[in-house]
C-alpha positions as CSV (number, residue, x, y, z in Angstrom):
1,M,-62.0,-59.8,-70.8
2,E,-63.5,-63.1,-71.4
3,I,-65.2,-65.0,-68.5
4,G,-62.3,-68.3,-68.9
5,S,-59.6,-65.9,-69.1
6,K,-60.9,-63.8,-66.0
7,A,-61.3,-67.5,-64.3
8,A,-57.5,-68.3,-65.0
9,T,-56.5,-64.4,-63.7
10,F,-58.3,-65.6,-60.5
11,I,-56.7,-69.1,-60.1
12,I,-53.6,-66.8,-60.6
13,L,-54.0,-64.5,-58.1
14,A,-55.1,-67.2,-55.2
15,I,-52.0,-69.1,-55.9
16,Y,-50.0,-66.1,-55.7
17,I,-52.0,-65.0,-52.4
18,T,-51.3,-68.0,-50.9
19,I,-47.5,-68.2,-50.8
20,M,-47.3,-64.5,-49.9
21,V,-49.4,-65.7,-46.7
22,G,-47.4,-68.5,-46.2
23,I,-44.2,-66.4,-46.3
24,G,-45.7,-64.6,-43.9
25,I,-46.6,-67.4,-41.4
26,Y,-43.4,-69.0,-42.1
27,M,-41.2,-66.2,-40.9
28,S,-43.7,-65.3,-38.4
29,K,-41.9,-68.1,-36.5
30,R,-38.4,-67.0,-37.0
31,T,-38.9,-63.3,-36.0
32,K,-37.8,-63.0,-32.0
33,S,-36.7,-59.4,-31.6
34,S,-37.5,-56.0,-32.5
35,E,-34.5,-56.1,-34.6
36,D,-35.5,-58.9,-36.4
37,F,-39.2,-57.1,-37.3
38,M,-37.3,-53.9,-38.5
39,L,-34.1,-55.3,-39.9
40,G,-34.2,-58.9,-40.3
41,G,-31.6,-59.5,-37.6
42,R,-29.5,-57.2,-40.0
43,N,-28.7,-60.2,-41.8
44,V,-30.0,-60.2,-45.3
45,G,-28.0,-61.6,-48.2
46,S,-27.2,-59.5,-51.9
47,W,-29.9,-61.4,-53.4
48,L,-32.8,-60.6,-51.3
49,T,-31.2,-57.0,-50.7
50,A,-31.2,-56.1,-54.3
51,F,-34.2,-57.8,-55.1
52,S,-36.2,-55.9,-51.8
53,Y,-34.3,-52.6,-53.4
54,G,-35.9,-52.9,-56.8
55,T,-39.3,-54.0,-55.6
56,T,-39.6,-51.2,-52.8
57,Y,-38.3,-48.9,-55.7
58,F,-40.8,-49.7,-58.0
59,S,-44.7,-50.3,-57.6
60,A,-47.7,-49.8,-59.7
61,V,-46.5,-46.1,-59.2
62,V,-43.9,-46.5,-62.1
63,F,-45.8,-49.1,-64.1
64,I,-49.6,-47.4,-63.8
65,G,-49.0,-44.0,-63.1
66,Y,-45.6,-42.6,-64.2
67,A,-45.2,-44.5,-67.4
68,G,-48.4,-44.2,-68.8
69,Q,-47.9,-40.1,-67.8
70,F,-44.7,-39.8,-68.9
71,G,-44.8,-42.0,-72.0
72,W,-47.9,-39.5,-73.4
73,M,-45.9,-36.7,-72.5
74,Y,-42.1,-37.6,-73.7
75,G,-42.7,-40.6,-76.1
76,A,-40.0,-43.2,-76.5
77,S,-37.4,-40.4,-74.2
78,A,-39.3,-41.2,-71.3
79,T,-36.7,-44.4,-71.5
80,W,-34.3,-42.0,-69.8
81,V,-36.3,-41.8,-66.7
82,G,-35.6,-46.1,-66.6
83,I,-31.7,-45.8,-67.4
84,G,-31.7,-43.1,-64.6
85,N,-33.2,-45.1,-61.9
86,A,-30.9,-47.5,-62.6
87,I,-27.7,-45.8,-62.5
88,I,-28.4,-43.1,-60.3
89,G,-31.2,-44.4,-57.9
90,S,-29.8,-48.1,-58.2
91,L,-25.9,-48.2,-58.9
92,I,-24.5,-45.2,-57.1
93,P,-26.2,-45.2,-53.7
94,F,-25.0,-49.0,-53.1
95,F,-21.6,-48.0,-54.0
96,L,-21.9,-44.7,-52.1
97,L,-24.0,-45.3,-49.2
98,G,-24.2,-49.1,-48.5
99,R,-20.8,-49.4,-46.6
100,R,-21.0,-46.2,-44.6
101,T,-24.4,-46.8,-43.7
102,R,-24.5,-49.9,-43.0
103,L,-20.8,-49.5,-40.6
104,M,-22.2,-46.3,-39.1
105,T,-26.1,-47.2,-38.2
106,N,-24.9,-50.5,-37.1
107,H,-22.6,-48.9,-34.6
108,L,-24.7,-46.0,-33.7
109,G,-27.4,-48.8,-32.9
110,A,-29.8,-47.3,-35.3
111,K,-32.7,-49.1,-36.4
112,T,-34.6,-46.3,-38.3
113,M,-33.5,-42.7,-39.9
114,P,-34.8,-40.7,-37.3
115,E,-33.0,-42.7,-34.9
116,Y,-29.8,-42.5,-37.0
117,F,-30.2,-38.4,-37.0
118,E,-30.5,-38.7,-33.1
119,H,-27.0,-40.3,-32.5
120,R,-25.5,-38.3,-35.4
121,F,-26.4,-34.8,-34.7
122,D,-27.1,-35.9,-31.1
123,S,-30.3,-34.6,-30.9
124,K,-33.8,-36.3,-29.4
125,K,-35.6,-33.1,-31.6
126,L,-34.6,-33.9,-35.1
127,K,-35.5,-37.5,-34.3
128,T,-38.8,-36.6,-33.3
129,A,-39.4,-34.2,-36.0
130,S,-38.0,-36.8,-38.7
131,A,-40.4,-39.6,-37.5
132,L,-43.1,-37.3,-37.5
133,I,-42.0,-36.2,-41.7
134,V,-41.8,-39.9,-42.4
135,F,-45.2,-41.6,-41.1
136,I,-47.1,-38.2,-42.4
137,F,-45.6,-37.7,-46.1
138,L,-45.3,-41.6,-46.5
139,I,-49.1,-42.0,-46.7
140,P,-49.9,-40.0,-49.5
141,Y,-47.1,-42.2,-51.6
142,T,-48.6,-45.5,-50.0
143,A,-52.1,-44.1,-51.3
144,S,-50.9,-43.5,-54.9
145,V,-49.8,-47.3,-55.0
146,Y,-53.4,-48.5,-53.6
147,N,-54.6,-45.8,-56.8
148,G,-52.7,-47.7,-59.7
149,L,-53.8,-51.0,-58.6
150,S,-57.1,-50.2,-58.1
151,R,-57.2,-48.6,-61.9
152,L,-55.7,-52.0,-63.5
153,F,-57.8,-54.1,-61.7
154,G,-61.1,-52.1,-62.3
155,M,-60.1,-52.4,-66.2
156,V,-59.3,-56.3,-65.8
157,F,-62.6,-57.6,-64.0
158,D,-65.0,-54.5,-65.0
159,L,-65.7,-53.7,-61.7
160,G,-68.0,-50.9,-61.9
161,E,-67.6,-47.2,-60.0
162,N,-67.1,-48.7,-56.7
163,G,-65.2,-51.7,-57.4
164,G,-62.0,-49.9,-57.4
165,T,-62.7,-49.4,-53.2
166,Y,-63.2,-52.8,-52.5
167,I,-59.8,-53.8,-54.2
168,I,-57.7,-51.2,-52.5
169,I,-59.1,-52.6,-49.2
170,A,-58.7,-56.2,-50.1
171,M,-54.9,-55.6,-51.2
172,A,-54.4,-53.2,-47.9
173,I,-55.9,-56.1,-45.7
174,L,-53.0,-58.9,-47.6
175,S,-50.2,-56.2,-47.1
176,A,-50.8,-56.1,-43.8
177,V,-51.1,-59.7,-43.0
178,Y,-48.2,-60.8,-44.2
179,V,-46.1,-57.9,-42.7
180,T,-47.7,-58.2,-39.5
181,L,-46.6,-61.9,-39.3
182,G,-43.3,-61.9,-40.6
183,G,-41.6,-58.3,-40.6
184,Y,-38.4,-57.4,-42.6
185,K,-37.8,-61.3,-43.1
186,A,-40.8,-61.9,-44.5
187,T,-40.6,-58.4,-46.6
188,A,-37.7,-59.4,-48.2
189,L,-38.4,-62.8,-49.2
190,N,-41.5,-62.3,-50.6
191,D,-39.5,-59.0,-52.5
192,F,-37.6,-61.9,-53.9
193,F,-40.2,-63.9,-55.5
194,Q,-42.3,-61.0,-56.9
195,G,-39.1,-59.6,-58.4
196,I,-38.8,-62.7,-60.7
197,I,-42.6,-62.5,-61.6
198,M,-41.6,-58.7,-62.2
199,L,-38.6,-59.6,-64.5
200,I,-40.8,-62.0,-66.2
201,G,-43.9,-60.0,-66.3
202,I,-42.8,-57.0,-67.4
203,G,-40.2,-58.3,-70.1
204,T,-43.1,-59.9,-71.8
205,V,-45.1,-56.9,-72.0
206,V,-42.8,-54.9,-73.4
207,A,-41.9,-57.6,-76.1
208,L,-45.7,-57.7,-77.0
209,T,-46.3,-53.9,-76.7
210,V,-43.7,-53.3,-79.9
211,Q,-44.7,-56.3,-81.4
212,K,-48.3,-55.6,-82.2
213,K,-46.9,-52.3,-83.9
214,D,-44.5,-53.8,-86.5
215,G,-41.7,-53.9,-84.5
216,L,-39.5,-51.0,-82.9
217,S,-38.1,-48.9,-86.0
218,A,-42.0,-49.0,-87.1
219,A,-43.4,-48.2,-83.9
220,L,-40.8,-45.3,-83.5
221,D,-41.8,-44.0,-87.1
222,A,-45.3,-44.0,-85.8
223,L,-44.7,-42.1,-82.7
224,N,-43.0,-39.4,-85.2
225,T,-46.1,-39.0,-87.2
226,I,-48.1,-37.8,-83.5
227,S,-48.6,-34.1,-83.2
228,D,-50.7,-31.8,-81.0
229,S,-50.5,-28.2,-79.7
230,K,-47.9,-29.2,-77.2
231,T,-46.1,-31.7,-79.2
232,E,-44.4,-31.3,-82.4
233,A,-44.2,-34.2,-85.1
234,G,-40.6,-35.8,-85.4
235,T,-40.3,-35.4,-81.5
236,L,-42.4,-38.2,-79.6
237,G,-39.8,-40.7,-81.3
238,S,-36.8,-39.3,-80.9
239,M,-34.1,-39.5,-78.3
240,F,-34.6,-36.3,-76.2
241,G,-38.3,-36.2,-76.8
242,P,-40.0,-33.0,-76.9
243,D,-39.4,-31.6,-74.0
244,P,-35.8,-32.5,-72.3
245,I,-35.9,-30.0,-69.5
246,N,-38.8,-31.1,-67.8
247,L,-38.2,-35.0,-68.2
248,L,-34.5,-33.8,-66.3
249,G,-36.9,-32.9,-63.9
250,V,-38.4,-36.4,-63.6
251,V,-35.2,-38.6,-64.0
252,I,-34.1,-35.8,-61.0
253,L,-37.0,-37.0,-58.9
254,T,-37.6,-40.3,-59.3
255,S,-33.7,-41.4,-59.4
256,L,-32.0,-39.2,-56.9
257,G,-34.6,-39.3,-54.5
258,T,-33.9,-42.7,-53.4
259,W,-30.7,-41.3,-52.0
260,G,-33.0,-40.0,-49.0
261,L,-36.2,-42.1,-48.7
262,P,-36.2,-43.9,-45.6
263,Q,-37.6,-47.0,-47.1
264,M,-35.0,-47.0,-49.7
265,V,-31.7,-46.7,-47.1
266,Q,-32.9,-48.7,-44.3
267,K,-32.3,-51.9,-46.7
268,F,-28.4,-50.9,-46.2
269,Y,-29.3,-51.0,-42.4
270,A,-29.7,-54.7,-42.7
271,I,-27.3,-55.8,-45.6
272,K,-25.1,-59.0,-44.4
273,D,-21.8,-57.5,-45.4
274,E,-19.7,-55.4,-47.6
275,Q,-19.3,-58.5,-50.5
276,A,-23.4,-58.6,-50.4
277,I,-23.0,-54.6,-51.1
278,K,-21.2,-55.6,-53.9
279,K,-23.0,-58.1,-55.3
280,G,-26.3,-56.4,-54.4
281,A,-25.3,-53.1,-56.3
282,I,-25.0,-55.0,-59.7
283,I,-28.7,-57.1,-59.0
284,S,-30.0,-54.2,-58.2
285,T,-29.3,-52.4,-61.2
286,F,-30.4,-55.0,-63.3
287,F,-33.4,-55.2,-62.1
288,A,-33.8,-51.5,-62.8
289,I,-32.5,-51.6,-65.9
290,V,-35.3,-54.2,-66.8
291,V,-38.5,-53.3,-64.8
292,A,-37.8,-49.3,-64.7
293,G,-36.5,-48.9,-68.4
294,G,-38.9,-51.5,-69.9
295,S,-41.8,-49.8,-67.9
296,Y,-40.8,-46.3,-69.0
297,F,-40.1,-47.7,-72.2
298,M,-43.4,-49.5,-72.9
299,G,-45.0,-46.1,-71.9
300,G,-43.2,-44.2,-74.7
301,F,-45.3,-46.0,-77.4
302,V,-48.9,-45.4,-75.0
303,R,-50.1,-42.7,-78.2
304,L,-50.1,-45.6,-80.5
305,Y,-53.0,-47.4,-78.4
306,C,-55.2,-44.4,-77.0
307,T,-56.2,-41.8,-77.5
308,L,-58.2,-39.2,-75.9
309,D,-61.9,-39.0,-75.6
310,S,-62.3,-36.1,-77.7
311,A,-60.5,-37.4,-80.8
312,D,-61.2,-40.0,-83.8
313,T,-60.4,-43.4,-82.2
314,S,-59.2,-44.9,-85.2
315,G,-59.5,-48.2,-83.2
316,K,-57.7,-47.1,-80.5
317,A,-58.9,-46.9,-76.5
318,L,-60.5,-43.8,-75.5
319,I,-58.7,-42.0,-72.7
320,Q,-60.9,-39.6,-70.5
321,T,-60.3,-36.1,-70.3
322,V,-61.0,-33.9,-67.4
323,D,-60.7,-30.1,-68.0
324,G,-59.3,-31.0,-71.6
325,K,-56.8,-33.1,-69.9
326,P,-55.9,-36.6,-70.5
327,V,-56.4,-39.1,-67.2
328,Y,-53.2,-40.2,-67.4
329,D,-53.6,-42.9,-64.7
330,T,-56.1,-45.0,-67.0
331,M,-53.4,-44.8,-70.2
332,V,-51.7,-48.0,-69.3
333,P,-54.5,-50.3,-68.2
334,A,-55.9,-48.9,-71.8
335,L,-52.4,-49.9,-73.4
336,I,-52.4,-53.5,-72.0
337,H,-56.0,-54.2,-72.8
338,Q,-55.2,-53.3,-76.5
339,A,-51.8,-54.8,-76.8
340,L,-52.2,-58.1,-75.0
341,P,-54.4,-61.0,-75.5
342,N,-56.7,-61.9,-72.8
343,L,-55.2,-64.6,-71.3
344,L,-51.6,-62.7,-70.6
345,I,-53.5,-60.1,-69.0
346,G,-53.6,-62.2,-65.8
347,L,-49.6,-62.2,-65.8
348,V,-50.0,-58.2,-65.9
349,V,-52.3,-58.1,-63.1
350,V,-49.9,-60.6,-61.0
351,L,-47.1,-58.2,-62.0
352,V,-48.6,-54.9,-60.8
353,L,-49.3,-56.6,-58.0
354,S,-46.1,-58.2,-57.3
355,A,-44.6,-54.8,-57.7
356,S,-47.2,-53.0,-55.6
357,L,-47.3,-55.0,-52.4
358,S,-43.8,-55.6,-52.3
359,T,-43.6,-51.3,-52.1
360,L,-46.2,-51.2,-49.7
361,S,-44.7,-53.8,-47.4
362,S,-41.5,-51.8,-46.8
363,L,-43.4,-48.4,-46.7
364,V,-45.7,-50.0,-43.8
365,L,-43.2,-51.4,-42.3
366,T,-40.5,-48.2,-42.3
367,S,-43.9,-46.2,-41.0
368,S,-44.9,-48.3,-38.4
369,S,-41.3,-49.1,-37.0
370,T,-40.3,-45.1,-37.0
371,L,-43.4,-44.1,-35.3
372,T,-43.2,-46.8,-32.5
373,N,-39.0,-47.1,-32.1
374,D,-38.8,-43.1,-32.4
375,L,-42.1,-41.4,-30.9
376,I,-43.7,-43.7,-28.8
377,K,-40.4,-46.2,-27.0
378,P,-38.8,-43.2,-25.9
379,R,-41.9,-41.9,-23.6
380,I,-43.1,-45.0,-22.6
381,K,-41.1,-47.0,-19.0
382,N,-40.3,-50.5,-19.6
383,F,-41.2,-50.5,-23.1
384,D,-39.8,-54.0,-23.7
385,D,-38.9,-56.3,-27.6
386,K,-42.7,-57.3,-27.2
387,H,-44.4,-54.3,-26.3
388,Q,-42.3,-52.8,-29.1
389,V,-43.6,-55.4,-31.7
390,K,-47.2,-55.7,-30.9
391,F,-46.8,-51.3,-31.2
392,M,-45.9,-51.6,-34.9
393,R,-47.9,-54.1,-35.8
394,V,-51.2,-51.8,-34.9
395,F,-49.5,-48.8,-36.5
396,I,-49.2,-50.9,-39.5
397,A,-53.1,-51.2,-39.4
398,V,-53.4,-47.6,-38.6
399,F,-51.1,-46.4,-41.2
400,L,-53.0,-48.4,-44.1
401,V,-56.5,-47.5,-42.9
402,I,-55.3,-43.7,-43.6
403,S,-54.2,-44.5,-47.0
404,V,-57.0,-46.4,-48.0
405,I,-58.8,-43.2,-47.1
406,I,-56.6,-41.1,-49.3
407,A,-56.7,-43.6,-52.2
408,C,-60.1,-44.1,-51.9
409,N,-60.7,-39.9,-53.3
410,K,-59.7,-40.1,-57.0
411,N,-59.4,-36.4,-57.7
412,A,-55.7,-36.7,-56.9
413,S,-53.5,-38.7,-59.7
414,I,-50.6,-41.2,-59.3
415,S,-48.1,-39.2,-59.8
416,T,-48.7,-36.2,-58.0
417,L,-49.0,-38.0,-54.9
418,M,-46.1,-39.4,-55.0
419,S,-44.4,-36.6,-56.4
420,Y,-45.7,-34.5,-53.1
421,S,-44.3,-37.8,-50.9
422,W,-41.1,-38.2,-52.4
423,G,-40.4,-34.6,-52.6
424,A,-41.2,-33.7,-48.9
425,L,-39.3,-36.9,-47.7
426,S,-36.1,-37.0,-49.6
427,G,-36.1,-32.9,-49.6
428,A,-36.0,-32.9,-46.0
429,F,-33.7,-35.8,-45.6
430,L,-31.2,-36.7,-48.5
431,G,-28.5,-33.8,-47.4
432,P,-28.5,-34.5,-43.5
433,F,-28.3,-37.9,-44.5
434,L,-25.9,-38.2,-46.5
435,Y,-23.3,-35.6,-45.6
436,G,-23.8,-37.1,-42.4
437,L,-22.4,-40.1,-43.6
438,F,-19.3,-38.2,-44.9
439,M,-19.1,-34.7,-43.5
440,K,-17.7,-34.2,-39.7
441,K,-18.8,-30.7,-39.7
442,A,-22.2,-31.6,-40.6
443,S,-24.5,-29.5,-38.1
444,K,-28.0,-29.6,-36.5
445,A,-28.6,-26.3,-37.4
446,A,-28.2,-27.8,-41.5
447,C,-30.2,-30.9,-40.6
448,W,-33.0,-28.2,-39.7
449,T,-32.5,-26.1,-42.3
450,S,-33.1,-29.2,-45.0
451,F,-36.0,-30.5,-43.1
452,I,-37.7,-27.3,-43.0
453,T,-37.5,-26.1,-47.0
454,G,-37.9,-29.6,-48.2
455,V,-41.3,-30.2,-46.2
456,G,-42.3,-26.3,-46.6
457,I,-41.5,-26.3,-50.4
458,S,-43.7,-29.6,-50.9
459,V,-46.3,-28.4,-48.7
460,A,-46.6,-24.5,-49.9
461,H,-46.3,-25.9,-53.6
462,M,-49.3,-28.1,-53.0
463,V,-51.6,-26.0,-52.0
464,L,-50.8,-23.0,-54.3
465,F,-50.6,-25.4,-57.5
466,S,-52.5,-28.8,-56.9
467,M,-55.3,-27.9,-54.4
468,N,-57.1,-25.4,-56.7
469,I,-57.8,-22.8,-53.8
470,E,-60.0,-20.2,-55.5
471,A,-57.9,-17.4,-53.2
472,F,-54.4,-18.8,-55.1
473,S,-56.0,-19.0,-58.4
474,G,-54.2,-15.8,-59.6
475,I,-50.7,-16.6,-58.3
476,R,-51.3,-20.2,-60.7
477,Q,-52.8,-18.1,-63.8
478,S,-49.5,-16.0,-63.1
479,V,-47.0,-18.4,-63.2
480,I,-48.9,-19.9,-66.4
481,D,-48.5,-16.2,-68.2
482,M,-44.6,-16.6,-67.3
483,N,-44.3,-19.4,-70.1
484,C,-41.0,-20.6,-68.5
485,P,-39.6,-23.6,-70.2
486,L,-39.6,-25.3,-66.8
487,N,-43.0,-26.2,-65.7
488,L,-43.3,-24.7,-62.2
489,L,-46.7,-26.0,-61.4
490,S,-45.3,-29.7,-61.8
491,P,-45.1,-31.3,-58.4
492,I,-42.3,-33.3,-60.0
493,N,-40.2,-30.0,-60.4
494,A,-40.8,-28.8,-57.1
495,G,-39.5,-32.3,-55.7
496,A,-36.4,-32.2,-57.6
497,F,-35.7,-28.6,-56.6
498,S,-35.9,-29.5,-52.8
499,M,-33.8,-32.1,-53.2
500,I,-31.1,-30.1,-55.3
501,L,-31.4,-27.3,-52.7
502,S,-30.9,-29.8,-49.6
503,L,-27.7,-30.9,-50.7
504,V,-26.7,-27.1,-51.4
505,L,-27.6,-26.2,-48.0
506,V,-26.5,-28.3,-45.6
507,P,-22.8,-27.7,-46.0
508,I,-23.4,-24.2,-46.7
509,I,-25.4,-23.7,-43.6
510,S,-22.8,-26.5,-41.6
511,S,-19.9,-24.2,-42.6
512,F,-20.8,-21.1,-40.4
513,T,-23.0,-23.1,-37.9
514,K,-21.5,-25.4,-34.7
515,A,-21.1,-29.3,-35.6
516,P,-22.2,-31.6,-32.5
517,E,-19.7,-32.4,-30.1
518,D,-16.4,-33.9,-31.1
519,K,-16.9,-37.1,-28.7
520,V,-20.2,-37.8,-30.6
521,V,-18.8,-37.3,-34.3
522,E,-15.9,-39.4,-33.6
523,N,-18.0,-42.2,-31.9
524,A,-20.0,-42.0,-35.4
525,F,-17.1,-41.9,-37.5
526,S,-14.8,-44.4,-35.5
527,S,-17.0,-47.7,-37.2
528,L,-15.7,-46.5,-40.6
529,N,-11.6,-46.1,-39.2
530,E,-12.2,-49.5,-37.4
531,A,-13.3,-51.0,-40.9
532,K,-10.1,-49.8,-43.2
């Protein structure tokens, strides 16, 4: 990147960072209570909620990690992931979950998902267990976001081997500053500005990516000429791609997962009213179509710009391989470097930074508020609002430090970190949360079953297949030798399976186990009856 372009990028970043911190300072004066800090006083409008939902959903993980990996594997058909994110991950949850979540959590006084489980199922133990799951498994997701940021900044500024570490630390400090100052209100307002940047940036990048390959038709034709040992010619540019079965696993993980993720459903706790939910559904769906659809669509053409380091480059960017496998996290930065003029790379840097900081702010806020509200507060007497906000600010720092340490380890890919995080969280919470809103007979035993299976599948899969422990090499090889059409080694498919299992297990277990006492259930559902 040229010196003049670097200077322009630094100026853009400086302006951007100044605005973000300024919003944090401005909102800190309007944050009076723990409910203000955690939920914005439950008075957030449709535009802020929709943009906050979308920017929390999509980050460097999608733009850098997933778009590159799935674009390489599935070609243009990776766009289906973005479409699934828009319909299943954005539109449906607003209409299906939004109203009930807002009414029930408000009536129960629940500020977090663990607190919802406590009041809905009359169980402090469920609250404690879910709070620990939230804190532990949001960490790898946060680390994956930092990892994506470091990849892009390292490419743009030629930072060398240790440069990515400095970027990770700097981004952790920046996200901590404005979240610590202003809480949910600062996060939501920042998300709105960041969302606008994302919409403009994605549209620009997608247009240039296709234009440089002589338009959409020519780009698809060029994709269809590519083949390798795993991909037949004529499939990368086709509608459903070379591997529709495993592509479906990606759609399920990244779309259905939002229904059980605490940082996502918490947006419905804070939304102002029913009218805001309806407007928010349309806005968030449009946002997802542009940002997620655009990211995966762009990633579908990554092979036109990149080639493996062992192949004839033909003018394409070289992609590193490890043990013969491509390093997916480097693909989109390489595509950007090939497809965009240097001056526009600054726009992409701010785009990815916007997407990532908005996600990071929601993750650290969710984690710190859960740990403080659900684990610390019940165990300390006279724990007033002032102490609660102080503790949340401290835990924001603790959470970020742990995430940074994990992110600095480059052995784990972005998609792997996110897949295990989403798989464990939504695999544990999806069924209990959804059926808790709709089914009076949902039981504590069913919740425990879902918690154990969701976390258990993710941890077992990670130990057996991702940590390269020598004792389990025989198991890994046996799975490979099965030649199953569904990739059983994929953490993505493991996460998708745990989510579906949660939806199946909760009603089955609830059918023969005892529901909470009638007064507890009727109290939870009374808010829905009164609102009819």
